[in-house]
Backbone bond lengths (Angstrom), bond angles and torsions (degrees), N, CA, C in turn:
res aa  C-N    CA-C-N  psi(-1)  N-CA   C-N-CA  omega(-1)  CA-C   N-CA-C  phi
1 M - - - 1.468 - - 1.533 108.97 -
2 D 1.323 119.50 -34.07 1.434 123.02 -179.19 1.587 108.55 -64.43
3 Y 1.347 112.28 -34.45 1.597 117.13 -177.80 1.561 104.59 -69.90
4 Y 1.254 119.52 -42.37 1.462 119.14 -176.69 1.507 108.84 -67.92
5 L 1.396 120.49 -42.40 1.397 120.07 179.33 1.553 113.69 -64.66
6 E 1.376 116.29 -35.44 1.409 116.92 174.24 1.541 113.92 -65.48
7 Q 1.356 111.94 -43.64 1.534 113.12 176.18 1.516 110.59 -59.93
8 L 1.367 116.15 -35.39 1.472 115.04 -175.90 1.541 108.97 -66.83
9 S 1.300 119.10 -39.35 1.452 124.05 177.67 1.603 107.77 -62.22
10 N 1.258 115.48 -42.40 1.531 114.83 178.50 1.534 110.95 -67.20
11 G 1.277 118.33 -36.61 1.488 122.78 178.00 1.608 109.22 -64.32
12 I 1.283 114.30 -41.21 1.533 114.80 -179.66 1.610 108.56 -71.42
13 A 1.344 116.91 -34.72 1.412 119.25 176.83 1.471 112.17 -61.85
14 V 1.337 118.44 -48.81 1.467 124.58 179.45 1.526 108.03 -64.58
15 G 1.358 120.14 -41.25 1.416 120.51 179.74 1.488 112.70 -65.53
16 S 1.358 119.08 -31.65 1.462 122.05 174.13 1.467 112.69 -62.70
17 I 1.329 117.25 -37.65 1.469 121.30 176.90 1.556 110.07 -67.89
18 Y 1.299 118.15 -40.05 1.447 121.02 175.81 1.509 110.74 -62.07
19 A 1.329 111.63 -36.24 1.568 118.59 -175.69 1.548 108.03 -66.70
20 L 1.370 119.97 -43.93 1.410 121.81 177.85 1.480 113.49 -59.97
21 I 1.383 117.29 -40.11 1.396 121.20 -179.91 1.605 111.98 -70.26
22 A 1.375 109.80 -38.14 1.532 116.39 -179.19 1.454 113.85 -65.12
23 L 1.370 118.43 -28.58 1.374 119.63 -177.28 1.572 115.27 -61.05
24 G 1.271 113.39 -30.88 1.453 118.70 178.30 1.593 110.48 -63.72
25 Y 1.247 115.79 -38.17 1.500 121.38 177.05 1.542 110.68 -64.67
26 S 1.336 114.67 -47.32 1.425 122.34 -176.17 1.512 111.38 -65.77
27 L 1.265 115.62 -41.66 1.534 122.04 -177.03 1.523 106.71 -62.96
28 V 1.296 120.56 -50.49 1.427 124.56 -177.38 1.578 110.75 -65.28
29 Y 1.363 113.59 -42.96 1.481 116.87 -175.77 1.497 106.20 -70.41
30 S 1.387 124.70 -40.39 1.411 121.65 -175.67 1.564 110.24 -63.32
31 I 1.346 122.74 -24.66 1.459 118.10 -178.04 1.556 109.85 -101.25
32 L 1.281 120.25 -37.28 1.480 121.01 -176.17 1.515 114.30 -106.38
33 N 1.334 116.13 -9.07 1.372 120.40 -176.59 1.546 113.74 57.92
34 L 1.340 115.19 37.01 1.493 120.94 -176.80 1.520 105.54 -131.62
35 I 1.236 115.05 152.80 1.569 123.71 -179.80 1.539 107.72 -95.25
36 N 1.250 116.09 120.81 1.489 124.09 179.50 1.395 109.25 -87.17
37 F 1.331 117.95 82.05 1.512 122.88 176.80 1.431 117.60 -66.78
38 A 1.328 118.02 -12.56 1.465 125.43 176.97 1.451 110.36 -81.47
39 H 1.291 123.78 -13.25 1.500 127.18 -170.96 1.482 110.21 -57.92
40 G 1.362 118.15 -45.99 1.461 123.17 -176.28 1.484 109.98 -59.95
41 Y 1.306 116.61 -41.36 1.513 119.92 -173.54 1.604 107.63 -75.44
42 V 1.317 115.76 -34.40 1.483 118.23 176.33 1.452 111.52 -57.57
43 I 1.347 117.81 -49.35 1.448 120.60 -176.16 1.534 110.53 -72.04
44 M 1.295 120.15 -28.80 1.414 124.19 174.00 1.525 110.72 -56.29
45 V 1.406 113.59 -49.71 1.475 119.90 -177.49 1.533 106.86 -65.90
46 G 1.322 119.19 -35.20 1.440 121.89 179.21 1.474 111.40 -64.12
47 A 1.372 117.13 -38.71 1.528 119.35 177.17 1.487 112.32 -64.71
48 F 1.435 114.57 -39.38 1.484 116.49 174.55 1.554 113.31 -63.48
49 V 1.317 113.14 -37.51 1.478 115.08 176.03 1.522 114.23 -62.24
50 A 1.314 113.35 -40.31 1.489 117.78 178.85 1.611 109.67 -64.44
51 L 1.402 114.84 -40.59 1.458 117.30 177.82 1.574 109.18 -64.79
52 A 1.325 118.38 -41.17 1.529 118.59 -178.46 1.537 108.91 -67.95
53 L 1.267 119.73 -33.97 1.532 120.98 176.12 1.502 110.76 -66.66
54 L 1.311 115.54 -42.65 1.443 117.74 179.55 1.453 114.28 -68.52
55 Q 1.244 117.94 -32.99 1.514 124.21 175.32 1.544 111.72 -67.78
56 A 1.383 109.65 -33.00 1.480 115.91 178.85 1.454 115.32 -71.79
57 G 1.395 115.62 -8.07 1.516 119.70 179.57 1.520 113.57 103.42
58 L 1.289 121.85 2.23 1.427 122.46 -176.18 1.496 107.38 -74.83
59 P 1.313 120.01 142.96 1.484 121.78 176.97 1.520 109.98 -59.94
60 A 1.328 115.92 159.57 1.444 122.51 -170.78 1.563 112.30 -60.77
61 I 1.353 116.81 -51.74 1.440 121.71 -171.89 1.538 110.04 -63.49
62 P 1.372 118.23 -49.95 1.456 116.68 177.85 1.502 114.02 -62.46
63 A 1.319 116.28 -37.54 1.477 121.08 -178.56 1.520 109.40 -62.10
64 I 1.364 116.03 -47.80 1.485 119.88 -177.92 1.557 107.14 -65.73
65 F 1.309 116.27 -42.35 1.559 117.25 -177.44 1.510 109.52 -62.15
66 L 1.302 118.81 -45.16 1.479 123.50 179.05 1.488 112.74 -65.73
67 A 1.342 116.05 -32.35 1.533 119.14 175.69 1.519 105.52 -68.63
68 C 1.292 122.63 -42.27 1.407 125.11 179.31 1.465 112.98 -58.54
69 C 1.386 114.47 -41.72 1.413 121.79 -179.75 1.474 109.15 -67.08
70 A 1.339 117.79 -43.65 1.474 121.64 174.62 1.485 112.92 -57.54
71 G 1.325 117.87 -37.83 1.495 121.13 174.93 1.558 111.40 -63.31
72 A 1.381 115.22 -40.30 1.459 118.23 -179.62 1.590 110.15 -68.95
73 L 1.328 115.12 -34.68 1.503 116.28 177.21 1.585 110.56 -69.69
74 I 1.384 114.30 -41.68 1.511 112.91 178.36 1.453 110.30 -66.44
75 A 1.327 122.52 -35.98 1.456 119.90 -179.07 1.492 109.21 -70.77
76 M 1.276 120.92 -29.54 1.610 122.59 172.85 1.429 107.35 -64.84
77 G 1.323 119.85 -41.55 1.474 122.70 -177.39 1.538 109.67 -65.58
78 V 1.317 117.14 -45.01 1.481 124.92 177.49 1.612 107.20 -55.95
79 E 1.295 116.83 -46.15 1.496 121.72 -179.46 1.503 108.18 -63.66
80 R 1.220 120.60 -40.01 1.521 124.14 -173.33 1.475 108.39 -75.10
81 I 1.305 118.33 -43.69 1.513 122.35 -170.76 1.465 112.40 -91.78
82 A 1.351 117.15 -43.10 1.536 120.32 -174.34 1.505 115.40 -95.58
83 Y 1.359 117.19 -26.61 1.486 118.20 -173.69 1.537 114.84 -107.70
84 R 1.334 114.79 -44.88 1.514 117.10 -172.25 1.497 111.01 -61.65
85 P 1.335 122.90 -43.87 1.454 121.04 178.19 1.507 118.75 -57.92
86 V 1.428 114.76 -24.93 1.418 118.55 -177.98 1.482 113.36 -122.68
87 R 1.382 114.56 25.46 1.400 121.68 -174.47 1.551 110.15 -59.60
88 H 1.323 115.48 -40.78 1.478 118.65 -173.39 1.602 112.13 -98.63
89 S 1.312 115.38 11.68 1.459 117.18 174.92 1.527 110.85 -81.67
90 N 1.292 115.27 175.84 1.470 120.42 171.10 1.461 111.52 -45.64
91 R 1.427 120.97 143.61 1.380 124.79 -169.88 1.507 112.98 -62.99
92 I 1.331 116.52 -23.19 1.498 115.62 -176.78 1.536 108.86 -78.43
93 V 1.342 118.85 -22.10 1.417 117.34 -178.35 1.501 115.84 -66.07
94 P 1.442 118.84 -47.16 1.442 119.52 172.38 1.517 115.11 -55.89
95 M 1.343 116.46 -33.31 1.463 118.00 -178.45 1.551 110.81 -69.66
96 I 1.287 117.33 -40.96 1.453 121.91 176.85 1.461 110.00 -66.03
97 S 1.313 118.36 -38.99 1.500 121.76 176.91 1.489 110.93 -62.71
98 A 1.349 115.34 -40.65 1.489 118.10 179.28 1.496 112.47 -67.51
99 L 1.368 115.63 -38.13 1.496 118.08 175.12 1.525 110.62 -60.04
100 G 1.348 115.27 -45.38 1.412 119.03 178.58 1.544 114.31 -57.49
101 A 1.356 111.81 -46.57 1.433 114.23 177.46 1.496 112.83 -63.53
102 G 1.307 123.42 -37.49 1.420 129.31 172.79 1.566 112.59 -58.04
103 L 1.253 116.63 -43.13 1.469 120.52 177.89 1.545 112.23 -69.75
104 V 1.282 118.27 -34.25 1.494 123.80 174.66 1.516 107.64 -64.38
105 L 1.336 117.17 -45.21 1.469 118.61 179.24 1.528 111.59 -67.46
106 A 1.312 119.75 -36.66 1.485 120.06 177.00 1.539 109.26 -68.82
107 A 1.265 117.40 -39.92 1.500 118.87 176.55 1.538 111.95 -61.48
108 G 1.311 115.09 -44.27 1.441 120.38 178.84 1.514 114.55 -64.01
109 A 1.338 116.03 -41.44 1.478 118.18 174.33 1.444 114.84 -65.40
110 Q 1.367 114.56 -40.73 1.501 115.73 177.43 1.527 111.58 -64.32
111 L 1.350 118.10 -36.86 1.429 122.66 176.69 1.587 111.96 -58.37
112 I 1.319 118.06 -41.29 1.390 127.76 -178.94 1.516 116.43 -77.93
113 W 1.330 113.81 -47.89 1.473 120.02 -168.74 1.586 110.14 -110.66
114 G 1.316 119.23 -13.13 1.478 121.36 179.42 1.510 110.33 88.43
115 P 1.304 117.15 166.89 1.488 121.52 -175.95 1.650 112.87 -86.07
116 E 1.328 117.56 -11.52 1.403 119.65 -177.33 1.547 113.85 -73.48
117 V 1.280 115.35 159.13 1.484 122.49 175.23 1.483 111.72 -75.10
118 H 1.348 119.07 130.45 1.379 123.68 -178.95 1.564 113.00 -110.67
119 A 1.282 113.84 132.12 1.555 117.05 -176.96 1.504 106.84 -69.74
120 F 1.330 116.18 135.76 1.437 123.08 179.45 1.536 104.76 -106.35
121 P 1.331 121.39 135.78 1.430 122.65 -177.01 1.466 114.76 -66.68
122 Q 1.327 117.17 149.89 1.433 121.44 -179.97 1.534 108.53 -86.13
123 L 1.324 115.27 88.06 1.432 120.27 -179.19 1.538 114.55 -74.89
124 I 1.316 114.82 -23.37 1.430 121.09 177.02 1.558 109.97 -109.92
125 P 1.318 120.98 112.60 1.406 122.21 -174.09 1.581 117.33 -64.04
126 R 1.210 122.60 142.91 1.452 125.15 174.86 1.527 109.77 -92.41
127 V 1.267 116.05 83.80 1.458 119.98 177.17 1.533 109.22 -109.67
128 P 1.327 115.26 135.05 1.461 117.43 174.06 1.460 115.63 -61.02
129 V 1.332 119.39 130.27 1.422 124.79 -175.62 1.619 103.75 -122.80
130 E 1.304 115.67 122.47 1.443 119.72 175.50 1.556 115.84 -92.15
131 I 1.335 117.94 120.28 1.430 119.58 -175.67 1.513 105.48 -129.11
132 G 1.284 117.07 115.39 1.550 117.83 178.09 1.494 112.91 64.04
133 G 1.343 118.51 26.05 1.443 118.70 -175.84 1.564 114.83 86.86
134 V 1.305 116.00 -2.36 1.492 120.04 177.49 1.473 110.64 -106.96
135 T 1.301 120.55 129.04 1.469 127.92 -179.52 1.561 108.00 -87.05
136 L 1.258 118.57 117.58 1.501 125.38 177.49 1.494 109.65 -123.00
137 S 1.319 114.01 165.47 1.487 121.90 -177.58 1.494 105.95 -85.10
138 S 1.361 115.14 134.17 1.474 118.74 174.27 1.569 110.96 -66.20
139 Q 1.232 115.69 -33.28 1.455 120.45 -177.65 1.625 110.44 -65.00
140 S 1.277 116.37 -44.01 1.406 122.18 177.26 1.569 108.28 -60.30
141 L 1.248 116.03 -49.76 1.535 121.90 -176.57 1.581 105.38 -58.43
142 I 1.251 117.71 -54.81 1.535 121.97 -178.01 1.477 111.44 -58.27
143 I 1.283 117.50 -42.46 1.554 122.31 179.59 1.538 106.78 -62.27
144 L 1.308 117.49 -49.34 1.504 117.65 177.28 1.537 113.43 -63.48
145 A 1.272 120.14 -37.72 1.506 121.61 176.09 1.485 111.23 -61.07
146 I 1.464 117.30 -47.39 1.443 123.51 178.71 1.562 108.57 -55.64
147 S 1.323 115.78 -54.94 1.410 122.55 -179.17 1.537 112.83 -52.16
148 L 1.345 115.45 -49.52 1.461 119.09 -179.32 1.538 112.07 -62.79
149 V 1.276 118.18 -34.09 1.464 122.16 -177.10 1.562 107.57 -73.48
150 L 1.339 118.27 -44.02 1.443 120.18 178.47 1.508 110.87 -66.93
151 V 1.329 122.70 -41.81 1.457 124.86 177.88 1.510 110.77 -64.52
152 A 1.273 118.78 -41.52 1.460 122.30 179.59 1.515 111.89 -70.13
153 A 1.352 117.77 -34.36 1.452 120.76 173.78 1.544 113.31 -66.46
154 A 1.325 110.91 -45.85 1.529 117.80 174.92 1.523 113.93 -59.11
155 S 1.353 112.55 -44.99 1.465 116.97 178.47 1.482 114.98 -61.74
156 W 1.377 115.33 -44.15 1.500 120.05 174.30 1.451 111.32 -59.06
157 F 1.334 120.21 -44.14 1.475 124.88 -176.09 1.517 107.64 -65.81
158 L 1.285 121.25 -36.41 1.461 121.23 -173.61 1.556 113.89 -88.78
159 H 1.371 116.07 -10.93 1.387 121.15 -174.36 1.525 112.22 -119.57
160 R 1.349 121.79 -15.07 1.388 125.74 -169.85 1.568 110.89 -124.81
161 T 1.269 120.14 -3.77 1.451 118.44 -179.47 1.589 110.23 -114.77
162 R 1.338 110.29 168.83 1.506 114.17 -178.93 1.554 110.34 -62.80
163 F 1.337 117.86 -35.64 1.422 120.43 177.91 1.427 111.29 -65.24
164 G 1.323 119.45 -39.61 1.448 120.60 178.13 1.451 114.62 -66.94
165 I 1.242 118.80 -33.78 1.448 124.59 178.91 1.555 105.50 -67.67
166 A 1.274 118.28 -45.84 1.461 122.78 -179.70 1.573 111.53 -62.18
167 A 1.378 112.92 -39.51 1.481 116.83 176.87 1.493 111.50 -65.93
168 Q 1.283 120.37 -35.62 1.485 123.74 177.03 1.488 109.96 -64.23
169 C 1.398 119.17 -37.31 1.449 122.00 177.27 1.455 109.37 -69.46
170 V 1.285 120.22 -37.30 1.501 119.38 177.79 1.468 107.21 -68.03
171 C 1.304 120.92 -38.44 1.478 125.58 -179.10 1.528 109.99 -60.30
172 Q 1.379 116.34 -43.26 1.450 120.20 -177.63 1.603 111.86 -68.35
173 D 1.297 113.22 -44.31 1.536 118.09 -176.18 1.516 106.98 -161.98
174 L 1.330 114.75 104.02 1.461 121.75 -173.52 1.585 109.61 -68.84
175 A 1.280 115.98 -40.42 1.448 117.49 -177.97 1.541 113.80 -69.15
176 T 1.292 117.52 -38.87 1.478 123.18 176.70 1.460 110.31 -67.72
177 A 1.407 120.41 -41.49 1.399 123.84 179.05 1.501 109.63 -60.65
178 Q 1.313 118.02 -39.77 1.511 121.82 175.39 1.486 113.00 -59.16
179 L 1.406 115.95 -42.59 1.414 123.08 -175.77 1.625 109.35 -67.53
180 M 1.355 111.80 -30.37 1.414 120.05 -178.71 1.580 113.32 -77.15
181 G 1.321 115.91 -6.05 1.502 119.53 176.48 1.477 110.61 99.14
182 I 1.348 122.43 5.10 1.437 124.90 179.22 1.524 106.60 -73.15
183 P 1.418 116.88 130.26 1.476 115.37 177.06 1.518 112.38 -75.38
184 V 1.332 114.82 87.64 1.467 122.24 -177.10 1.483 113.99 -50.43
185 N 1.274 116.72 -54.04 1.510 121.67 -175.72 1.565 107.08 -59.31
186 L 1.347 123.85 -42.87 1.338 121.42 179.15 1.519 110.86 -65.72
187 I 1.260 122.46 -40.48 1.406 124.80 179.35 1.478 112.34 -60.24
188 I 1.337 113.59 -42.47 1.497 118.66 -174.57 1.594 109.43 -70.10
189 V 1.296 113.20 -44.54 1.467 116.23 177.12 1.496 116.40 -63.35
190 A 1.390 115.74 -30.48 1.418 125.33 177.20 1.536 107.09 -68.63
191 V 1.314 118.26 -41.03 1.373 121.20 -177.96 1.521 111.60 -66.20
192 Y 1.342 114.11 -41.78 1.503 120.32 175.27 1.493 108.31 -57.66
193 A 1.328 117.38 -44.86 1.521 123.30 -178.05 1.562 108.84 -60.82
194 I 1.348 115.44 -47.76 1.568 116.96 178.93 1.398 108.35 -57.98
195 G 1.368 118.82 -46.92 1.498 118.01 -174.73 1.531 109.89 -68.73
196 G 1.263 120.79 -33.74 1.470 119.45 173.95 1.445 113.80 -66.28
197 F 1.319 118.76 -39.54 1.499 122.70 -179.86 1.591 108.01 -61.55
198 L 1.297 113.86 -55.03 1.518 119.47 -175.89 1.563 109.31 -64.19
199 G 1.389 112.47 -36.41 1.457 114.41 -178.60 1.528 111.41 -63.97
200 V 1.414 118.93 -43.22 1.404 119.99 -178.38 1.529 108.96 -70.27
201 A 1.256 119.02 -32.21 1.464 119.37 172.76 1.535 112.96 -57.17
202 G 1.370 113.55 -44.91 1.461 120.76 175.49 1.545 111.67 -63.54
203 A 1.337 114.03 -39.19 1.525 117.30 -178.23 1.590 110.03 -69.15
204 V 1.237 116.64 -35.24 1.479 121.99 178.32 1.589 110.67 -66.43
205 L 1.307 113.07 -43.92 1.433 119.13 176.41 1.493 113.30 -64.12
206 F 1.367 116.87 -37.42 1.423 127.41 173.47 1.474 111.65 -58.89
207 A 1.420 115.38 -48.11 1.379 119.69 -177.91 1.579 113.13 -69.67
208 M 1.352 115.43 -29.55 1.431 120.37 179.21 1.611 109.60 -70.82
209 Y 1.394 108.42 -40.16 1.452 112.93 -174.00 1.439 110.36 -68.67
210 F 1.407 118.33 -45.03 1.470 121.22 -178.26 1.531 111.50 -93.90
211 N 1.339 118.61 1.99 1.504 122.23 174.79 1.531 108.54 58.02
212 A 1.295 118.54 42.08 1.482 118.38 176.85 1.524 109.66 -161.80
213 V 1.370 115.04 150.65 1.423 118.86 169.78 1.599 105.22 -141.77
214 F 1.315 116.25 139.57 1.399 124.44 -166.27 1.476 110.42 -152.31
215 I 1.368 117.29 163.80 1.461 121.37 -176.34 1.535 111.05 -70.67
216 Q 1.282 118.77 -41.55 1.455 121.39 176.43 1.463 115.62 -69.46
217 M 1.279 116.72 -0.95 1.479 125.61 173.87 1.545 108.82 -58.55
218 G 1.415 116.69 -34.55 1.369 122.02 174.66 1.538 115.59 -57.64
219 L 1.207 113.85 -51.82 1.452 121.22 178.14 1.530 111.88 -63.58
220 L 1.285 115.86 -43.84 1.525 122.38 177.57 1.494 109.26 -58.59
221 A 1.359 117.29 -47.32 1.442 125.59 -179.57 1.509 111.32 -61.67
222 T 1.378 117.63 -40.90 1.369 121.93 178.96 1.564 111.65 -65.52
223 T 1.317 113.90 -43.84 1.482 116.85 -179.94 1.533 111.69 -63.96
224 K 1.357 117.25 -46.98 1.521 123.12 -176.56 1.533 105.75 -63.30
225 A 1.356 116.07 -53.54 1.471 118.62 -174.38 1.486 116.14 -62.23
226 W 1.330 112.83 -36.80 1.451 117.12 176.87 1.522 113.79 -70.20
227 A 1.354 117.02 -38.29 1.447 121.53 172.02 1.542 110.54 -63.54
228 A 1.289 118.89 -40.24 1.522 117.65 178.17 1.478 111.81 -69.15
229 A 1.272 121.32 -33.54 1.399 124.89 -178.46 1.480 106.87 -72.27
230 M 1.307 120.06 -41.63 1.475 122.98 -177.41 1.544 107.54 -70.77
231 L 1.238 119.67 -35.85 1.493 123.96 -176.43 1.541 106.41 -70.34
232 G 1.278 118.36 -43.00 1.510 120.28 176.92 1.517 116.26 -74.15
233 G 1.301 115.05 -32.19 1.435 121.93 -175.21 1.474 109.97 127.22
234 I 1.234 122.82 102.97 1.442 125.98 -175.00 1.530 109.69 -61.63
235 G 1.262 115.67 132.73 1.508 123.15 -176.16 1.481 115.02 89.54
236 S 1.344 117.14 -2.83 1.468 121.65 178.59 1.465 108.72 -103.06
237 F 1.402 117.36 124.57 1.423 123.35 178.71 1.526 112.99 -61.20
238 S 1.310 115.85 -54.33 1.407 120.85 176.99 1.499 115.38 -62.20
239 G 1.464 107.25 -39.77 1.512 109.71 177.42 1.507 116.95 -62.56
240 A 1.300 117.31 -32.23 1.436 120.75 175.78 1.613 113.23 -64.19
241 F 1.306 112.35 -38.73 1.483 119.03 174.91 1.487 110.87 -62.15
242 W 1.315 114.86 -57.17 1.497 114.68 -172.60 1.548 111.63 -73.38
243 G 1.386 117.47 -24.75 1.427 120.78 170.90 1.522 110.83 -61.56
244 G 1.282 117.66 -44.14 1.499 120.01 174.41 1.468 115.78 -58.54
245 I 1.346 114.56 -43.68 1.446 118.09 179.48 1.503 109.79 -66.39
246 L 1.343 118.84 -44.32 1.500 119.51 178.39 1.505 113.87 -63.60
247 L 1.357 118.14 -33.66 1.449 122.77 175.82 1.431 111.31 -67.63
248 G 1.301 121.86 -38.27 1.458 123.37 174.07 1.441 113.13 -65.31
249 L 1.350 117.33 -41.62 1.491 121.37 177.84 1.588 111.53 -65.73
250 A 1.385 115.63 -35.20 1.394 120.35 179.49 1.533 111.64 -67.44
251 E 1.393 115.63 -38.20 1.450 120.35 178.71 1.525 108.93 -65.94
252 T 1.378 115.39 -42.81 1.491 116.85 -177.66 1.552 109.13 -64.87
253 A 1.311 116.88 -39.80 1.460 120.84 -176.93 1.551 106.98 -65.83
254 A 1.344 117.26 -36.01 1.546 119.74 178.69 1.493 107.41 -67.47
255 V 1.332 122.86 -38.03 1.457 126.01 -175.05 1.568 104.39 -67.60
256 M 1.368 116.81 -47.87 1.460 114.50 -175.05 1.463 114.94 -71.02
257 T 1.356 119.99 -27.83 1.463 120.34 175.66 1.459 120.11 -92.87
258 A 1.364 117.37 -36.95 1.451 120.23 -175.41 1.494 116.02 -113.95
259 G 1.416 113.67 -16.91 1.420 116.66 178.82 1.549 110.81 109.99
260 S 1.359 115.23 158.08 1.497 117.30 -172.73 1.543 109.97 -64.71
261 A 1.433 120.41 -30.22 1.383 121.41 -173.81 1.514 109.19 -62.45
262 Y 1.356 118.75 -23.62 1.474 119.93 -174.09 1.534 109.19 -104.09
263 R 1.245 119.29 9.11 1.499 120.25 -178.13 1.404 116.26 -51.60
264 D 1.394 117.82 -55.93 1.441 123.44 -174.91 1.593 109.57 -65.65
265 G 1.370 114.75 -47.93 1.471 119.55 -177.35 1.507 112.59 -58.77
266 V 1.292 118.15 -47.51 1.441 124.08 -175.45 1.564 107.37 -65.33
267 S 1.342 117.13 -52.13 1.402 118.80 -177.76 1.497 117.03 -59.25
268 L 1.371 115.33 -41.63 1.457 120.41 174.67 1.522 113.55 -69.12
269 A 1.382 117.36 -29.01 1.368 117.88 173.66 1.571 112.36 -68.05
270 I 1.298 116.40 -39.31 1.441 120.52 171.05 1.560 112.00 -54.43
271 I 1.329 116.52 -45.51 1.410 121.08 -178.09 1.646 109.59 -62.79
272 V 1.257 114.43 -44.50 1.471 118.67 177.50 1.524 109.84 -60.36
273 L 1.211 117.44 -40.84 1.525 120.23 -179.56 1.576 108.56 -65.69
274 V 1.356 117.31 -42.69 1.431 118.17 -179.68 1.536 112.26 -67.28
275 L 1.347 114.97 -34.55 1.512 115.83 -176.79 1.477 108.89 -78.75
276 L 1.339 118.66 -26.60 1.474 120.24 169.48 1.507 113.98 -58.61
277 L 1.334 114.80 -39.08 1.452 120.95 -176.69 1.574 108.76 -86.27
278 K 1.280 119.36 -30.22 1.510 122.33 -177.74 1.526 107.49 -141.37
279 P 1.353 118.66 81.92 1.480 120.34 -172.41 1.517 117.02 -55.27
280 N 1.383 116.10 -25.47 1.474 117.60 179.46 1.443 114.68 -86.43
281 G 1.353 120.02 8.20 1.408 125.77 -177.00 1.448 113.68 89.13
282 L 1.340 119.15 176.79 1.458 119.56 -172.65 1.545 109.03 -74.97
283 F 1.389 119.31 -29.52 1.384 121.94 -176.01 1.508 114.83 -119.67
284 G 1.306 115.37 6.14 1.429 119.52 -177.58 1.583 110.97 -89.58
285 T 1.267 119.60 160.51 1.357 124.95 -178.76 1.605 109.75 -124.42
286 A 1.271 116.09 149.17 1.473 117.15 178.45 1.477 111.52 -75.72
287 S 1.329 118.84 138.18 1.452 120.86 -178.55 1.525 108.55 -140.43
288 A 1.305 112.85 160.57 1.468 117.65 -176.06 1.571 106.84 -72.72
289 E 1.343 115.72 149.70 1.447 120.20 177.33 1.465 109.09 -71.79
290 R 1.355 115.00 135.60 1.496 122.39 175.40 1.441 113.45 -89.42
291 S 1.274 117.08 144.92 1.559 120.15 -178.44 1.555 101.20 -85.03
C-alpha cells in the first residue's frame, strides 16, 4: 500500500508540472481561440537559461525567477513577431507561424547549447518524509506545493484584478472589448507573458524532477501540455490544471500496471477514450464558434 501511495504522490507532482505548462495553452486559446504551438519551445529555452544562470553561480531562486522572466519576454516576442501580424488571417496561418517560431527557437537553442542532454542540478532534495505512516518523497511534495502556489496566484490575478476582468472581457468578445476602450494588444501580450512565465516554472520543475534538460524537451512539453489541456477542457483555466493532474496520475498508473515503456501510450489512450465520451474535455463546456 505504501508503494502505491508513494507512486500516487509522484503522479500528482508530475501532473502539477504538466498543469503549469498547459496553462499557457489554455490562456492563449481562451482569448484568441488559437493554439500556441511555440509554447513548448519557449519554455525549453527558459529551462536552458535557468541552467546557464545556475552554472554561472547565481543562487537558485534568482536564477529560476530570471529564467521565468526570460520565458515571459520570449513569449511576448513570439506574440509580436509570429502571431500579431497574422492574427486576423485564416486560423491555419497563425498555427504555421507559431510552428515556424518554435523551430527557430529550437535551432537557436541547439546552436548555443548543443543537441546533447544536459544534467540539471537537483535543487530540491529527495528526502523520505513520513506522513501518517506513509513514506513520501520530499521533492514530490515541494513540487506540488510550488505548483499549487503558482496556479493559485495566477488564478487570483486573472479573476480578482482589474487586468483579469479586462482579460475576461477580451476572452468573451475581442472586437467589443476593443470598442469599449480596453487595450486589447496589451492584454494579449500580457497573457502570453503570464503563460511563458508559468510555463518556464513548470519546465524548470520538470528538469529538476527528471534531472535533464534537452532540445526535444520542447516537443515533449508541447505534447504533454496539449494533452493535459485537451483532457481538462481546452480554454478552461481550472480544466488545464486538473487535466495536468489527471495526466500525471494516468502515466503513473500506466507505469505501475504495464511498465514505463507503455507510459505515454497508455496515458494518451486514456485521453482519447475520455474525449470520445466527452469531446469538450472533462471540465470544458460547448460554446458557439466565434468569428
